[in-house]
N, C-alpha and C positions, 0 to 999 in steps of 0.2 A: 868538866871544865875546871881549870885551875885559875884562881885569881891570885895575882902576885904583883910585886913591884916591877916597874919598867926596868929593863936592862939595855945596855948599848946595842946588843944583838937585835933588839926589837925595833930599832930606830926607823928603818925604811918602811916597815909595815905600818907602824903607828903613824908616821907622817902621811902615808897613803890614805889611811882611814880618816885621819883628821882633815886632810885636804879635800876629801870627797864631800864632807859636810860643809866646809867653807865654800866650795864651788857651787853647791846647791843654793846657797844664799838665803835659806829660810829658817835657820836655827842659830847659828853662831854669829856673834857680832863682827868677827874678824873678816876682812876682805882680802887680805894677802895670804897666799899659800906659803907654807913653810918649805924651806929647802933643807938639805941635810945639815947645813951649818946652823941655820936659825932654829930648826927643829931640835937639834941636840941641846942647844942653849935653853930653848923654851921648856922642853920636857924635864930637863935636869934642874931647872930653876924653880920647879913647883915644890910645895910642901910634900907632895906625894903624887906620883904618876903611877896608876895601876893599869894592868892589862888582864884581859880574859883570854886564856889560851886553851885550845882544845886540839889534841893530837898534833901538837907542834905548830899550830896555826893561830895567829892572833885574830880573835873574833871581835874584839872591842877594846876600848881604853877609856880612861878618865884622868882628868887633872884635878888636883885639890890644892887650894891656896887661900891665904887670908883674903877676906872680903874688904877689910879696912885695916887701920893701924891703931896703935895706942889703946885707948879705952874701949874700942870696938874690935880690937885684934883677936878676940875670942870667937868672932863670927867668921866662918869660912865660906867659900864659894867653890863650886865644882862645875865641870863640863864633861859631857859623856858623848862618845861616838862609837857606833856599832857598824860593822860592815853592812853595806846595803843589802846583800843577799841573805843576811841573817837577822834582819829586823823582824820583830814580832815573835821571836823564839826565846824570849826571857833573858837574853844576854844583857840587855840594858838593866833589867831588874837586878841581876847578880852584881853588876857594876855599882849600882846605887847602894845596894846593901853593903858591899865591901867598903865603899867610900864612907858610909856612916860609921863603920867600925874603925877605919883608919883615922877619920877625923877625930873621933873620941880619943883614940890612942894618942894622937898628937896634941891633945889638950884643948881642942876646940869645944865650944859649948853649944853652938848653933850652926846649922848649915842653911845658907840662904842662896836662893837662885834669883838673880836680879832681873833677868829678862827672858822668861819662858814665853815664846811666841804663842799667842792665843790660839792660832790654828794648828799648833802642834799637839793635837789631841792625844796621841799615844804617850807623849812625855807627861802631859798634864794628868792623864788617867793614872799613870804609874806613880807619880809623886803623891797624888791624893790617896791611892791605895796604900802607900807606905807611910801615911800619916802626916804628910806635909800640909801646911795650911796656906791658902792663898791670901796675900795681903791686900789685894785690890787689883785694879786694872789701870795701866797707863796707856791712854789713847794715843795711837800712832807712834809708840815708842820704839818700833823696829822698822828699819828701812829694808824692804825685801830687795832681792837681786834685780827685779824688774823696775825698781824705783818707787813702787807703791809703799804705803805705810800700813803696818799691822799693829794691833794692840799687843802689849806684853803684860804678863801676869807674874809678879814676884811671888815666890813661895819661900817658906822657911820651916824648919823642924828643929826643936830643941833636942839635943843629943843626950 
């Protein structure tokens, strides 16, 4: 697997992977799917968009950007998406590890996840395995696709 920066040629596949997570409605806060136009702007506007490629196929991707501005601008945030058929095969782990490297390279000092859905056990397990610390729990902080509310667990890691 090759981890590299997003390129224009990746756009349709990255949008497809991203939109699949948005459609599921149980992990990303976004509700609107990306189009080619909005996706190009969205992925190009990040501090870094990374992809995991294997044999010419995009297996997963992530976005990295500031979590805040000014005196808190050294804290970044990221989101990860892996193809449905490849989940559980450590693609996500490779993406998070690459993201940590890229975040540090870009001068960030902390990576924080604001809204990890409590029922997203694979993500939570991975973050804890990689040394992220849970900040607490926000009751009912995420509205699921079915309209119910689930708790979220913010996490952070010093880079």
